[in-house]
N, C-alpha and C positions, 0 to 999 in steps of 0.2 A: 687224101689220095685213095684211089680205088683201082682194082685190076679186074678185067673181064675174065670170067670163067669160061674155059673151052668146053662147051656142052658135049662135044663129040667124044671127049675122053673123061668127062666128069662121072664119078661113080654114082651120082644122084640123078643122072640124066632122065631115067625112066620115072623116078619118083617125082621129079620136077614137072615133067610133061603130064603125068597122070593127074596130080593134084591141082595143077594150074588150070585144068579144064573144069574144075568144080566151081559152082556158084559161090560156095563158101570153102576156100582152101585152108582156112585157119582151124586149128584145134586149140583147146585150152586145158590147163591143168591147175588145180589149186592144191597147195601144200603149205606146211608150216615151217618156219625157221625160228631159231632161238635167238632172240634179240637182247638177251639179258645183259651181256657184257657191253654191247653198244649203247644200250639205254643207260647203264651205270656211267659209262664214259661221258655221254652227253650231259647227264645231270651234274656230274662232277665238274664239268667245264661251263656249266650254265648255258648250254647250247641246245639247239633244237634236235630232238630225236629224229625228226623228219630229215634234216640235212645229213645226218649220219647214215641212215639207212638208204637214202637216195644215192649218196655217193658210193656206198658199198655195192648197191645194185648196179650202178653204172660201171664200176671197176670190174665187177663180175661179168657183165655183158661183153666187155672188151677182151676178156680172157677166153671166150668161147667163139671159135670161128663161125659156127653156124648162125650165131646171133648177129654177125656182121655182114651176112649176105643180104643183098637187096635185088629186086627185080625191077629193071628199068627198060621199057619198050621191048619186052620179051626176052631181054638178055639178063644174065645173072652177073652181079658184080660183088666183089669182096672189098669192103672198106677197111682201110688201115686203122681207123679210129671212129668210134661212135660217140655221139653226144646225147643229150637228153632234152626232149620236149615234154615238160611236166605241166600238168594243170595246176595253177596256183589260185587260191581263193582270196577274194576281197572281203572287206568288212561287211558288205551287204549280202554276202554268201553267194554272189555270182563268181564264176571262175573265168580264167583266160589261159590261153596257151603261152608257153614260154620257150626260150631256147637258152640252155645252159651248157657251155662248152665243157668238154672233158678236161679234168686236171688230175694228175696223179695224187697230189696232196689234198687233204680235206680243206686246209686253209685256203689254198688257191681256188678250189671248187666253190667254196662258200662265198668268195668275192663275186663270182658270176651269179650265184643263186640270189644273193642279196640285191644285186642290181636288177635282176628280173622281178623279184618280189616288189621292189619299189616302183618299177615301171608298170606292173600289173595294177598296183594300188592306185596309180594316177591315171589309169585308163578306163575305158568302158568297152563292153562287147567282148568278142573272142580273141581279138588281136590276130586276125588272119593275115599275117604279113608273109614275106618271103621265107623267113625262118620256119614258119608253121608248116611249110610245104617241103622242107628238106627231107631227103631220104636217109641221110646219115645220122639218124637219131633213133632212140627208143621212145615210144609214147608211154608216159608214166603218170599214174594217178594215185593219190592217197585217199582212202576212205576211213578216216579215224573214228567215224561214228558207227561203223558196222564191222562186227567180227564175222565176216562172210565165210561161207563154206562152198560157194559157187559164184560165178560171175560171168556175165555176157557183155558184149560191147555193141554199141550202135555202129552199123556198118553200111556203107554205100557200095553195094556189090558192083555197080557199073564202073566204079573208080578202082583201078588196079592198086593194090596195097600189099606190101610185103614187110611192113615195119612191125617188129615185136611190140606187144603191149603188156606192160607189167603194172599190176596194181597191188597195193599193200593196204590191209584193213586194220581194224582196231585190235590191239593185242589182248591176250587173255593170260591170266596167271595160272600156272600149274606148279604148285609148291613154290620153290625158289625161282622157277623159270618164268620168263616172259616170252610168250609164243606169238608170232606174227603170222597171219594168213597172207599168202602171196599167190596171186593169180598170174599165170604166164600164158599168153596167147601168141602163137607163132604160125607162120605159113608152113603147111605140112610138106610142100615141095622143097623147102629149104632146111627143115629141121624136123626131128622126130622126138619121141619121149626121152630117148637117150641124151639128146642135146639139152633138153630142158633140165634133165637131171644134172648134167655138167654145170649148167648155170646155177642151179640151186645149191650145189656143193660149193661153187666158187663164192656165191652170195653168203653162205654160212661162214666160210673161211674169212671173208672180208669183215663180216660183222664181229667175228671173234678176235681178229688181229689188228683192227684199225685203232691201235693205241699209240 
């Protein structure tokens, strides 16, 4: 479900109008989060660390209203719930798009993730289906080979886009801590650094409490 935002009374009206006129209305931030507890939990359960932090990130997105705004035909909508379109890798190191529905519990979320992983493994190409074009998602990618400190995305400027893009890189050790680089790219007409900060706080909270 979604509801249309009344731009005439929206406190971001000028921000939205201003940044929507840019060729590139997105801005990006890279920060680190502490994945120590989530990593320990994943290993204790013999589960994928990826599924743990992907689920934590999606739960965090759904807690921040600004991350649930989307622009459609010049109008702004607020979605009740956001899902995830994650890039998943095959054995031949090609990747494809996926659609994994939101679920509050990790166990339920993992069912959808495993189904998509199996579908990607049996497919070729990018899987550019209807789900790949859904607006009620975040675009998510994992780069476990690179402990990046900055990141850019390939963008087709002629295509209107307002979907947040979140990437997680290779972790690094700092004493007892396991630190993950996280890149967050959002449409500046819909969100500011403050809102990215809210997401990162929620992401950290979910990583620490998903036991």
